[in-house]
C-alpha positions in Angstrom: 54.5 149.6 117.9 54.3 145.8 118.2 57.0 143.6 116.6 55.6 140.5 114.9 57.5 137.3 114.6 57.2 134.7 111.9 55.2 131.7 113.3 57.8 129.3 112.0 60.5 131.0 114.0 58.4 131.4 117.2 58.6 127.7 118.2 60.9 124.9 117.2 59.7 122.2 114.9 58.9 118.8 116.5 61.2 116.0 115.4 60.0 114.0 112.4 59.4 110.5 113.6 59.6 109.0 110.1 63.3 109.9 109.9 64.2 108.2 113.2 64.1 104.7 111.7 66.9 102.3 112.7 69.5 101.8 109.9 72.1 99.2 109.8 75.6 100.5 109.6 77.5 100.0 106.3 80.7 99.5 108.3 81.6 96.0 109.5 81.8 95.4 113.2 85.6 95.1 113.3 88.6 95.2 111.0 89.2 91.5 111.4 85.7 90.7 110.2 86.1 93.0 107.2 89.5 91.5 106.3 88.1 87.9 106.7 85.1 88.7 104.5 87.2 90.4 101.8 89.7 87.6 101.8 87.0 84.9 101.5 85.4 86.7 98.6 88.8 87.0 96.9 89.5 83.3 97.3 86.1 82.2 96.1 86.3 84.4 93.0 89.9 83.6 92.1 89.4 79.8 92.3 86.1 79.8 90.5 87.0 81.7 87.3 90.2 81.8 85.4 92.1 85.1 85.5 92.0 87.0 82.3 95.2 88.7 81.2 95.5 92.3 82.1 95.6 95.1 79.5 99.1 96.0 80.6 100.1 92.4 79.8 98.5 92.7 76.4 100.5 95.8 75.7 103.7 94.2 76.8 103.0 91.2 74.6 102.4 93.4 71.6 105.6 95.4 72.3 107.7 92.3 72.5 106.9 91.3 68.9 109.9 91.8 66.5 108.3 94.8 64.7 106.6 96.1 67.9 103.2 97.7 67.7 101.7 100.9 66.5 99.5 103.1 68.7 96.5 101.8 66.7 97.4 98.2 67.5 97.6 99.0 71.2 94.2 100.9 71.0 92.6 97.9 69.4 94.0 95.5 72.0 93.0 97.5 75.0 90.0 99.5 73.9 91.6 102.6 75.4 91.9 106.1 74.0 95.2 107.3 72.5 96.2 109.4 75.5 95.7 106.4 77.8 97.9 104.2 75.6 100.6 106.8 75.6 100.3 107.1 79.4 100.7 103.3 79.7 103.9 103.5 77.5 105.2 106.3 79.8 104.4 104.0 82.8 106.5 101.2 81.2 109.4 103.6 80.8 109.1 104.7 84.4 109.3 101.0 85.4 112.7 100.8 83.7 111.7 99.2 80.5 113.4 100.6 77.4 111.1 101.4 74.5 112.4 101.8 71.0 110.6 104.0 68.5 110.8 103.3 64.8 108.9 104.6 61.8 108.0 102.3 58.9 107.9 103.3 55.2 104.4 104.6 55.5 105.5 107.0 58.3 103.6 105.0 61.1 105.5 105.0 64.4 106.0 101.5 65.9 107.0 101.0 69.5 108.8 97.9 70.8 110.6 96.8 73.9 114.4 96.7 73.5 116.1 93.4 74.0 117.3 92.9 77.5 
């Protein structure tokens, strides 16, 4: 009885020359060059365009108002979803800021930063 082997297993495939093209490395040559390139990009961008206020700064500004802000106000200001706004409020608490929660006559909860 003769054992037959599959022709594809009998001999190895020759290397595909199309795949052996030279590619440039995505990594920079050294860390110093990478740092220089990143810092020059940062300086060029920061001096060319004015910095827009962060969303966190917008939240803090709304919370510093005398009546504070409702979740809906914070959602409108940031474009975030409810759970993201609540997480941002938790982050402010963890930073040591004291948040006061009050309900108005309509039952809407308003958050504001306590006076320091």
